[in-house]
C-alpha positions as CSV (number, residue, x, y, z in Angstrom):
1,X,-4.4,-11.6,17.9
2,X,-4.6,-8.1,17.0
3,X,-3.6,-6.8,13.6
4,X,-3.5,-10.7,12.2
5,X,-2.3,-10.9,9.0
6,X,-2.4,-14.2,7.1
7,X,-0.3,-14.3,4.1
8,X,0.3,-16.4,0.8
9,X,4.0,-16.0,1.1
10,X,4.6,-17.5,-2.7
11,X,6.8,-15.4,-4.5
12,X,6.7,-14.2,-8.2
13,X,9.9,-14.6,-9.9
14,X,11.6,-14.6,-6.7
15,X,9.8,-11.4,-5.4
16,X,7.7,-11.0,-2.3
17,X,4.3,-8.6,-2.7
18,X,5.2,-4.9,-1.9
19,X,2.5,-5.1,0.5
20,X,3.8,-7.9,2.2
21,X,6.7,-6.6,3.7
22,X,6.7,-5.7,7.8
23,X,9.5,-3.4,9.2
24,X,11.2,-3.3,12.3
25,X,13.9,-0.4,13.1
26,X,16.1,0.6,15.7
27,X,16.4,4.5,15.2
28,X,18.6,4.6,12.7
29,X,17.8,1.8,9.9
30,X,14.9,-0.2,8.8
31,X,14.9,-3.7,7.6
32,X,11.9,-5.1,5.6
33,X,10.9,-8.8,6.4
34,X,8.8,-11.1,4.2
35,X,6.3,-13.2,5.1
36,X,8.6,-16.4,4.3
37,X,11.0,-15.1,7.0
38,X,13.4,-13.5,4.7
39,X,15.0,-9.6,5.6
40,X,14.8,-8.9,1.9
41,X,15.9,-5.2,2.3
42,X,18.3,-3.8,5.1
43,X,20.3,-0.3,4.9
44,X,22.9,-1.2,8.0
45,X,24.0,0.9,10.1
46,X,21.7,4.0,8.5
47,X,18.9,4.2,6.4
48,X,20.9,5.6,3.7
49,X,24.0,3.3,3.6
50,X,24.6,1.1,1.2
51,X,22.1,-2.0,1.9
52,X,23.7,-4.9,3.5
53,X,20.4,-7.0,2.0
54,X,18.8,-6.0,-1.4
55,X,17.0,-8.9,-2.8
56,X,14.2,-6.9,-3.3
57,X,16.1,-4.8,-6.1
58,X,17.3,-8.0,-8.1
59,X,15.8,-11.8,-6.5
60,X,18.7,-13.0,-8.3
61,X,21.7,-11.3,-7.1
62,X,20.6,-9.3,-4.3
63,X,21.4,-10.6,-1.0
64,X,18.8,-11.5,2.3
65,X,18.6,-13.6,5.6
66,X,15.9,-16.4,6.0
67,X,14.7,-18.2,8.3
68,X,11.4,-20.8,7.5
69,X,10.0,-24.2,7.8
70,X,11.9,-26.6,6.0
71,X,8.8,-27.5,3.8
72,X,4.8,-26.1,3.6
73,X,3.9,-23.7,5.8
74,X,0.7,-21.0,6.6
75,X,1.9,-17.5,8.4
76,X,0.2,-15.3,10.5
77,X,1.5,-12.3,11.6
78,X,1.5,-9.1,13.8
79,X,3.1,-6.2,15.5
80,X,3.0,-6.9,19.6
81,X,0.3,-4.0,20.4
82,X,1.9,-0.5,20.6
83,X,4.9,-2.0,19.6
84,X,7.4,-2.5,16.5
85,X,8.3,-5.3,18.2
86,X,7.0,-8.2,15.2
87,X,5.5,-11.6,16.0
88,X,4.9,-14.1,13.2
89,X,3.7,-17.7,13.3
90,X,4.6,-20.5,11.3
91,X,2.1,-23.4,11.0
92,X,3.1,-26.6,9.2
93,X,2.3,-30.4,9.3
94,X,4.5,-31.1,12.2
95,X,4.3,-28.1,14.4
96,X,4.4,-24.2,15.0
97,X,6.6,-22.1,15.9
98,X,6.6,-18.2,16.7
99,X,9.1,-15.8,15.7
100,X,10.0,-12.5,17.6
101,X,12.3,-9.9,15.4
102,X,13.5,-6.8,16.7
103,X,16.2,-3.9,15.7
104,X,17.0,-4.1,19.4
105,X,17.2,-0.3,21.3
106,X,17.8,0.3,24.9
107,X,15.2,2.1,27.4
108,X,18.0,5.1,27.1
109,X,17.6,4.5,22.8
110,X,19.5,3.3,20.2
111,X,22.1,1.1,20.7
112,X,26.0,2.4,19.3
113,X,25.8,-0.8,17.0
114,X,23.2,-2.8,15.0
115,X,21.6,-5.6,16.4
116,X,19.2,-7.6,14.6
117,X,17.6,-10.1,16.8
118,X,15.5,-13.1,15.7
119,X,13.9,-15.3,18.8
120,X,12.1,-18.7,17.7
121,X,10.2,-20.3,20.6
122,X,8.6,-23.5,19.6
123,X,4.6,-23.6,20.6
124,X,3.4,-27.1,19.0
125,X,5.0,-30.2,18.0
126,X,8.1,-29.8,16.3
127,X,9.4,-27.6,13.1
128,X,12.4,-28.1,11.1
129,X,13.8,-24.8,9.9
130,X,16.4,-24.0,7.5
131,X,18.4,-20.2,7.6
132,X,20.1,-18.5,4.8
133,X,22.5,-15.8,5.1
134,X,23.7,-14.1,2.0
135,X,25.1,-10.8,2.4
136,X,24.3,-8.3,-0.6
137,X,27.5,-6.7,-2.6
138,X,26.0,-3.4,-2.8
139,X,25.6,-3.3,-6.7
140,X,28.7,-5.1,-7.5
141,X,31.0,-2.5,-5.1
142,X,32.3,-5.1,-2.5
143,X,33.0,-8.7,-1.9
144,X,32.0,-9.9,1.2
145,X,34.6,-12.5,3.5
146,X,34.7,-14.0,6.4
147,X,37.8,-14.0,8.9
148,X,37.5,-16.6,12.1
149,X,37.9,-15.0,15.5
150,X,38.3,-16.5,18.9
151,X,34.6,-15.5,19.0
152,X,33.2,-16.5,16.2
153,X,33.4,-15.9,12.3
154,X,34.0,-12.4,11.4
155,X,31.9,-11.0,8.0
156,X,33.6,-8.2,6.1
157,X,31.5,-6.4,4.0
158,X,33.2,-3.7,2.3
159,X,33.6,-1.4,5.4
160,X,30.9,-3.5,7.5
161,X,31.9,-5.9,10.2
162,X,29.3,-8.4,10.7
163,X,28.9,-11.8,12.9
164,X,26.3,-14.2,13.0
165,X,25.0,-15.4,16.2
166,X,23.6,-18.5,16.0
167,X,22.7,-21.3,17.9
168,X,25.3,-24.1,19.5
169,X,23.6,-27.1,17.7
170,X,22.5,-25.4,14.4
171,X,24.7,-27.4,11.9
172,X,26.3,-24.6,9.7
173,X,27.6,-24.7,6.8
174,X,29.8,-22.1,4.7
175,X,29.7,-21.4,0.7
176,X,32.0,-19.5,-1.6
177,X,33.9,-17.6,1.5
178,X,30.1,-15.6,1.9
179,X,26.9,-17.4,2.0
180,X,26.0,-18.9,5.3
181,X,23.4,-22.1,5.1
182,X,22.1,-24.0,8.7
183,X,19.2,-26.3,9.6
184,X,17.7,-26.7,13.1
185,X,15.0,-28.0,15.0
186,X,12.7,-26.4,17.4
187,X,10.1,-28.2,19.6
188,X,7.6,-27.1,21.8
189,X,8.9,-25.4,25.0
190,X,11.9,-24.7,23.6
191,X,13.5,-21.2,22.7
192,X,16.2,-20.1,21.0
193,X,17.8,-16.9,19.0
194,X,19.9,-16.1,15.9
195,X,21.4,-12.4,15.9
196,X,23.3,-10.6,13.6
197,X,25.4,-7.7,14.6
198,X,26.6,-5.0,12.8
199,X,29.0,-1.7,12.7
200,X,31.1,0.3,10.5
201,X,34.4,1.4,10.7
202,X,34.9,0.6,14.5
203,X,35.3,-2.1,16.7
204,X,32.3,-4.7,17.0
205,X,30.9,-5.3,20.1
206,X,29.6,-9.0,21.1
207,X,27.4,-9.2,23.8
208,X,25.9,-12.5,25.2
209,X,23.2,-14.1,23.7
210,X,21.2,-13.4,26.9
211,X,21.6,-10.0,26.8
212,X,20.5,-9.9,23.6
213,X,17.4,-11.9,23.8
214,X,16.9,-9.4,26.8
215,X,16.8,-6.4,24.9
216,X,13.9,-7.9,22.6
217,X,11.6,-7.4,25.6
218,X,13.8,-3.6,26.4
219,X,12.5,-2.9,23.1
220,X,9.5,-3.9,23.1
221,X,8.9,-1.6,26.7
222,X,10.3,1.2,25.4
223,X,8.2,0.7,22.0
224,X,5.1,0.4,24.1
225,X,6.1,3.4,26.7
226,X,6.5,5.8,23.7
227,X,3.2,4.8,22.5
228,X,1.0,4.9,25.4
229,X,2.0,8.4,26.3
230,X,1.1,9.8,23.3
231,X,-1.9,12.2,23.3
232,X,-4.8,11.2,20.7
233,X,-7.8,9.8,22.3
234,X,-10.3,10.5,19.4
235,X,-11.6,7.8,16.7
236,X,-9.7,5.2,15.1
237,X,-7.4,5.5,18.0
238,X,-5.3,1.6,17.0
239,X,-4.6,2.8,13.4
240,X,-3.2,6.4,14.6
241,X,-0.9,4.3,16.6
242,X,0.1,2.1,14.4
243,X,0.9,5.1,11.8
244,X,2.5,6.5,14.7
245,X,4.8,3.9,15.2
246,X,5.7,3.7,11.7
247,X,6.7,7.4,11.5
248,X,8.8,6.5,14.2
249,X,10.7,4.3,11.9
250,X,12.2,7.7,9.7
251,X,12.8,9.8,12.5
252,X,16.9,9.5,12.4
253,X,18.0,9.7,15.9
254,X,21.5,10.8,15.2
255,X,20.7,14.0,14.1
256,X,16.8,14.4,14.1
257,X,16.2,14.3,10.4
258,X,13.1,12.7,8.9
259,X,13.0,10.4,5.8
260,X,10.5,10.1,3.5
261,X,10.9,6.0,3.6
262,X,13.9,3.9,4.2
263,X,13.9,2.4,0.6
264,X,14.6,3.6,-3.0
265,X,13.3,2.2,-6.5
266,X,10.1,0.6,-5.5
267,X,8.2,1.0,-8.3
268,X,4.9,3.4,-8.4
269,X,4.1,1.0,-11.6
270,X,5.7,-2.5,-12.7
271,X,7.7,-2.1,-15.1
272,X,7.3,2.0,-15.5
273,X,10.4,4.5,-14.8
274,X,9.0,6.1,-11.8
275,X,11.4,4.3,-8.9
276,X,12.6,7.0,-7.0
277,X,15.3,7.3,-4.0
278,X,13.3,8.4,-1.0
279,X,16.2,7.6,1.7
280,X,16.5,11.7,2.4
281,X,14.8,14.3,4.5
282,X,12.3,16.6,2.2
283,X,11.1,19.9,3.8
284,X,7.7,19.0,2.6
285,X,7.4,15.7,4.4
286,X,9.5,16.4,7.2
287,X,7.0,19.2,8.1
288,X,4.1,17.2,7.3
289,X,5.1,14.1,9.8
290,X,5.8,17.0,12.2
291,X,2.9,18.1,12.0
292,X,1.4,14.8,12.5
293,X,3.6,14.1,15.5
294,X,1.6,17.6,17.1
295,X,-1.0,16.0,16.8
296,X,-0.4,13.0,18.8
297,X,1.6,15.2,21.3
298,X,5.2,13.6,20.9
299,X,6.9,16.8,21.3
300,X,10.2,15.3,21.6
301,X,10.0,14.2,17.8
302,X,8.4,17.9,16.9
303,X,11.5,19.4,18.5
304,X,14.2,17.4,17.1
305,X,12.7,17.1,13.4
306,X,12.0,20.9,13.4
307,X,15.5,22.1,15.4
308,X,17.2,20.0,12.2
309,X,15.2,21.2,9.5
310,X,15.6,25.0,10.8
311,X,19.8,24.3,11.2
312,X,19.9,22.5,7.7
313,X,18.3,25.8,6.0
314,X,20.5,28.2,7.7
315,X,23.7,25.8,7.0
316,X,23.2,26.2,3.9
317,X,22.4,29.9,3.8
318,X,18.7,29.7,4.4
319,X,18.5,28.8,1.0
320,X,15.1,26.0,0.9
321,X,16.0,23.0,-1.1
322,X,13.6,20.3,-1.5
323,X,15.5,17.7,-0.3
324,X,18.8,16.9,2.1
325,X,21.2,14.1,2.8
326,X,20.2,12.7,6.8
327,X,23.2,14.5,7.7
328,X,21.7,17.7,6.2
329,X,24.3,17.6,3.2
330,X,22.9,18.1,-0.4
331,X,21.9,15.0,-2.1
332,X,23.9,13.8,-4.8
333,X,22.5,14.0,-8.0
334,X,20.8,10.3,-9.3
335,X,22.8,7.7,-10.8
336,X,21.6,4.2,-11.9
337,X,22.6,1.1,-10.6
338,X,23.6,-2.0,-12.5
339,X,20.6,-4.4,-10.3
340,X,17.2,-6.0,-12.2
341,X,14.7,-3.7,-10.3
342,X,11.7,-5.1,-8.5
343,X,9.9,-7.1,-10.5
344,X,12.0,-5.7,-13.5
345,X,11.5,-2.4,-12.8
346,X,14.0,0.0,-14.4
347,X,16.0,2.2,-13.5
348,X,17.1,1.2,-9.7
349,X,18.0,5.1,-8.4
350,X,20.9,6.7,-6.1
351,X,20.6,10.0,-5.3
352,X,17.6,11.9,-6.0
353,X,17.4,15.1,-8.8
354,X,14.4,16.7,-7.1
355,X,17.1,18.8,-4.5
356,X,17.7,21.6,-7.2
357,X,13.9,22.0,-8.0
358,X,12.0,24.8,-6.9
359,X,8.6,24.3,-4.7
360,X,7.1,27.0,-3.8
361,X,5.0,25.1,-1.5
362,X,8.3,25.0,1.0
363,X,7.7,28.0,2.5
364,X,3.9,27.3,3.4
365,X,5.6,23.9,5.3
366,X,7.8,25.8,6.8
367,X,5.7,28.5,8.1
368,X,2.9,26.0,8.9
369,X,5.2,23.9,11.0
370,X,6.2,27.2,12.8
371,X,2.6,28.0,13.8
372,X,1.5,24.3,14.8
373,X,4.5,24.6,17.7
374,X,3.5,27.9,18.9
375,X,-0.1,27.1,19.1
376,X,1.0,23.9,20.6
377,X,2.5,26.2,23.8
378,X,6.2,26.6,22.5
379,X,8.4,29.0,21.9
380,X,10.8,30.1,18.9
381,X,14.3,31.2,19.1
382,X,15.0,34.5,17.6
383,X,17.4,32.4,14.9
384,X,14.3,30.7,14.0
385,X,11.9,33.4,14.3
386,X,14.5,35.5,11.6
387,X,14.7,32.5,9.6
388,X,11.2,32.8,9.0
389,X,10.4,36.1,8.6
390,X,12.9,35.9,6.1
391,X,11.4,33.2,4.2
392,X,7.9,35.1,4.3
393,X,10.1,37.8,2.1
394,X,11.1,35.5,-0.6
395,X,7.6,33.7,-1.1
396,X,5.9,37.5,-1.1
397,X,9.0,37.8,-4.3
398,X,8.6,34.7,-5.8
399,X,4.7,33.4,-5.6
400,X,4.4,34.9,-9.2
401,X,7.4,32.5,-10.7
402,X,6.4,29.4,-11.8
403,X,7.9,26.3,-10.0
404,X,8.0,22.2,-10.2
405,X,5.2,21.6,-7.7
406,X,4.6,19.2,-4.9
407,X,4.5,16.3,-7.6
408,X,8.1,17.2,-8.5
409,X,7.5,17.2,-12.3
410,X,10.0,17.7,-14.9
411,X,7.5,20.6,-16.5
412,X,7.5,24.0,-14.4
413,X,4.3,25.1,-14.6
414,X,2.1,27.9,-12.2
415,X,0.7,25.1,-10.3
416,X,-2.7,25.8,-8.2
417,X,-1.5,24.0,-5.1
418,X,1.7,26.2,-5.2
419,X,0.1,29.6,-5.5
420,X,-2.3,28.6,-2.4
421,X,0.3,27.4,-0.4
422,X,2.0,31.0,-1.1
423,X,-1.2,32.4,0.3
424,X,-1.1,30.6,2.9
425,X,2.5,31.4,3.7
426,X,1.7,34.8,4.3
427,X,-1.6,34.6,6.3
428,X,0.3,32.7,8.4
429,X,3.4,35.0,8.5
430,X,0.8,37.7,9.2
431,X,-0.6,35.9,12.1
432,X,3.2,35.1,13.9
433,X,3.9,39.1,13.3
434,X,0.5,39.7,14.9
435,X,1.3,37.2,18.0
436,X,4.2,38.3,18.8
437,X,6.3,35.7,17.5
438,X,8.1,37.5,14.3
439,X,9.0,40.8,13.6
440,X,6.0,43.2,12.2
441,X,8.1,45.4,9.9
442,X,6.6,43.5,6.9
443,X,2.7,43.2,8.3
444,X,1.5,45.4,5.3
445,X,3.8,43.9,2.1
446,X,2.5,40.8,3.2
447,X,-1.3,41.5,3.3
448,X,-0.7,43.0,-0.2
449,X,1.0,40.2,-1.4
450,X,-1.8,37.5,0.0
451,X,-4.7,39.5,-1.5
452,X,-2.9,39.4,-4.9
453,X,-2.2,35.9,-4.9
454,X,-6.1,35.2,-3.7
455,X,-7.4,37.3,-6.6
456,X,-5.0,35.3,-8.9
457,X,-6.2,32.2,-8.0
458,X,-9.7,32.9,-8.0
459,X,-9.1,34.3,-11.8
460,X,-6.6,32.0,-13.3
461,X,-7.2,28.8,-11.4
462,X,-10.5,28.2,-11.0
463,X,-12.8,25.7,-14.1
464,X,-16.3,26.6,-14.5
465,X,-16.8,23.3,-16.4
466,X,-15.2,21.2,-13.9
467,X,-16.8,23.8,-10.7
468,X,-13.1,22.8,-9.4
469,X,-10.1,24.6,-8.8
470,X,-7.4,23.2,-11.3
471,X,-4.2,21.7,-11.5
472,X,-2.5,24.5,-12.7
473,X,-3.6,27.6,-14.6
474,X,-5.5,27.8,-17.8
475,X,-6.4,23.7,-17.4
476,X,-9.4,21.7,-16.8
477,X,-7.6,19.2,-15.0
478,X,-7.6,18.3,-11.4
479,X,-5.1,18.0,-8.4
480,X,-5.4,15.7,-5.4
481,X,-2.9,17.7,-3.6
482,X,-5.3,20.3,-3.1
483,X,-6.5,18.3,-0.3
484,X,-4.2,19.6,1.5
485,X,-5.1,23.4,1.1
486,X,-8.7,23.4,2.9
487,X,-7.4,26.1,5.2
488,X,-7.3,29.0,2.1
489,X,-11.0,27.4,1.3
490,X,-11.9,27.6,4.5
491,X,-11.0,31.5,4.8
492,X,-11.4,32.4,1.2
493,X,-14.4,30.8,-0.5
494,X,-15.7,27.6,1.2
495,X,-18.3,26.8,-1.5
496,X,-15.5,26.5,-4.4
497,X,-13.1,24.2,-2.5
498,X,-15.9,21.9,-1.4
499,X,-17.0,21.4,-5.1
500,X,-13.6,21.3,-5.7
501,X,-13.4,18.0,-3.2
502,X,-16.4,16.7,-4.7
503,X,-14.7,17.0,-8.2
504,X,-12.0,15.6,-7.3
505,X,-13.9,12.1,-5.9
506,X,-15.6,12.2,-9.1
507,X,-12.7,12.5,-11.3
508,X,-9.7,11.2,-9.5
509,X,-11.5,8.8,-7.4
510,X,-14.0,7.3,-10.1
511,X,-16.8,7.8,-7.3
512,X,-14.3,6.8,-4.3
513,X,-12.3,8.5,-2.0
514,X,-9.1,6.5,-3.5
515,X,-7.5,8.9,-5.3
516,X,-5.3,9.1,-8.1
517,X,-2.5,12.2,-7.7
518,X,-4.1,14.2,-11.0
519,X,-6.0,14.2,-13.9
520,X,-4.8,11.2,-16.2
521,X,-1.9,10.1,-14.4
522,X,-3.8,6.4,-13.7
523,X,-2.2,5.7,-16.9
524,X,0.9,4.9,-15.2
525,X,0.8,4.9,-11.6
526,X,-1.7,3.8,-8.8
527,X,-4.0,5.7,-6.4
528,X,-2.0,7.6,-3.6
529,X,-2.7,6.7,-0.2
530,X,-2.1,10.3,0.9
531,X,-4.4,11.9,-1.2
532,X,-7.0,10.1,0.3
533,X,-6.1,10.7,3.6
534,X,-5.8,14.2,2.6
535,X,-9.2,14.5,1.6
536,X,-10.2,12.8,4.7
537,X,-8.8,15.4,7.0
538,X,-10.0,18.4,4.2
539,X,-13.9,17.4,4.9
540,X,-13.2,17.3,8.6
541,X,-11.6,20.7,8.8
542,X,-14.1,22.4,6.8
543,X,-16.8,20.9,9.0
544,X,-18.6,17.7,7.4
545,X,-17.2,15.3,10.2
546,X,-19.5,12.8,8.7
547,X,-19.1,12.6,5.3
548,X,-14.8,12.7,6.8
549,X,-15.8,9.4,8.7
550,X,-17.4,7.9,5.9
551,X,-14.3,8.2,3.5
552,X,-12.2,7.1,6.6
553,X,-14.2,4.2,6.7
554,X,-14.2,3.4,3.2
555,X,-10.5,3.8,2.9
556,X,-9.2,1.5,6.2
557,X,-11.6,-1.1,4.4
558,X,-9.9,-0.9,1.2
559,X,-6.1,-0.6,2.5
560,X,-6.1,-2.9,6.1
561,X,-7.6,-5.9,4.6
562,X,-5.4,-6.7,2.3
563,X,-3.0,-9.0,4.8
564,X,-0.8,-5.9,5.4
565,X,0.2,-4.9,8.9
566,X,-0.4,-1.6,8.2
567,X,2.8,-1.1,7.1
568,X,2.0,1.6,4.1
569,X,3.7,2.0,1.0
570,X,3.2,4.7,-1.3
571,X,0.4,3.4,-3.6
572,X,-2.2,1.4,-3.7
573,X,-3.8,-0.7,-7.1
574,X,-7.5,-0.4,-6.4
575,X,-7.9,-2.6,-9.7
576,X,-5.4,-5.5,-8.4
577,X,-5.5,-5.0,-4.3
578,X,-1.9,-4.8,-4.8
579,X,0.4,-2.2,-3.2
580,X,3.1,0.0,-4.7
581,X,5.8,2.2,-4.0
582,X,8.3,2.6,-0.9
583,X,7.6,1.3,2.1
584,X,7.0,2.4,4.6
585,X,6.2,5.7,3.1
586,X,5.8,8.7,5.6
587,X,3.5,10.6,3.4
588,X,0.7,7.6,3.7
589,X,1.3,7.4,7.7
590,X,1.3,10.9,8.7
591,X,-1.8,11.6,6.0
592,X,-3.8,8.9,8.0
593,X,-3.3,10.7,12.0
594,X,-4.4,14.3,10.3
595,X,-7.6,12.7,9.2
596,X,-8.3,10.9,12.0
597,X,-6.9,13.7,13.8
598,X,-9.6,16.3,12.2
599,X,-12.2,13.6,12.7
600,X,-12.1,14.1,16.4
601,X,-12.1,17.9,16.0
602,X,-9.0,19.1,16.7
603,X,-8.4,23.1,16.6
604,X,-4.9,24.0,16.3
605,X,-5.8,25.6,13.0
606,X,-8.5,28.4,14.5
607,X,-8.9,30.7,17.3
608,X,-12.2,29.6,18.8
609,X,-14.3,32.4,17.2
610,X,-13.1,31.9,13.8
């Protein structure tokens, strides 16, 4: 079996390990399944809906949906090859069973209702299984209740309607009018199905169990068809495909928005306060995911996401906000929910205050994305071209200002990454204009400001002591985000940029490519997975593909040998071997794809004579 994963399924204080969750999704929602057969997180019907199951944020009060052997067992899990359909094998003293789990879709795309299917097959002996269905209360804002219908009991959970479909021979009991418990036995050669159907403010469809079971295979076929038509052919292809499938979880099909992650408030450090709601579309994350999709030939996803992004910015009068809701609205200000938080990590947040920050690197994100789109052989419309011209002029006006930086810090500074991103913005604007994609009226101005930016960076953001570009002007601290701006080094000062990357490995990675985000942050968080892959891509783009390859192998050996089915979180604690942060994290997976693409020698960014 590929992507095998053996798990210690024991919980600590009621919590599974953050790195032990596998994800399933249907194009608008994502469920997280622990190794013990419990779905501890599912926002239905949408990624940003209140959670139907939320035990991951409160082990005592949170909702969950678990099917597991009644006694002791061992677990082995994998995704089907090139698919997001999950298979889990439970091995007990009396027999073995295989679960096949899917948030179902059709060949034409997502269903107009949510259909969570859990097929159980007996493969050896017999296994007694226990089912527990306990819907969450969305932080005490709704009280689930059950009403009978001629097709079965219907659960009302706020404005959701749900129906739990179980085998006819299952012995179920109802506790407190909301929790359902049941038990059943599966023997070798037998096959059964448990399904959960959910709708919101609309009638609930109740398909047959046979059609639900069939759609597991249809969903698997659709995933495999999509993956097998990707164009990436370089090294690390199995890892690239798995990360591509993880990014597909984040594409919100009703609009084309790309969520940063489908979870909220999973801590960057246990007991710390860095617990954020990532169920929104960041300009930065969306653009980088589009970039990764471009590298693997996922044209439909590129087009949908880029079109949504430009339309959303125009809808808000061309003003850039760090993030938007998946429907393109303004993200609500943070509020704290009365939940315990994962392993007691507070606060549990709804909303994100980053939406009001100034982040100058967003200009570069937008222009880079457009550049990749046209370099892949596609054409900009006039509205998008005019928006890009407007953004380039804004960048030329604003680059001297301080901002919150890529890491969304409370203290505004002149962050080096932000300045270099502005240089990249204007360089790309010039190239787009010279190639006839946008207006040429401001070419001279962009050239002048681009030179001023590079002069400023070289004068104010270089440390002789560290032999590196710094975190911000006037400091010797370092920033791993500079792995993203290798293009500046390639065009302006390759030797300084290479020296910076060596300094990052020494100080931020302690001699390894597993990097912390910036100097001194390791006191409160773990290594940032995306930064490590950004380093790999940077070395590959700067011409040292062997060093990039060596680093890539080190990183994958560290991350993929920990019982994880390559559903990457935001951070990895190299000291304990534990995962941290929201999951699946778009930045982690897109960065792996871009790193592999760099090693493969893709030349999207430069002409053959450069």
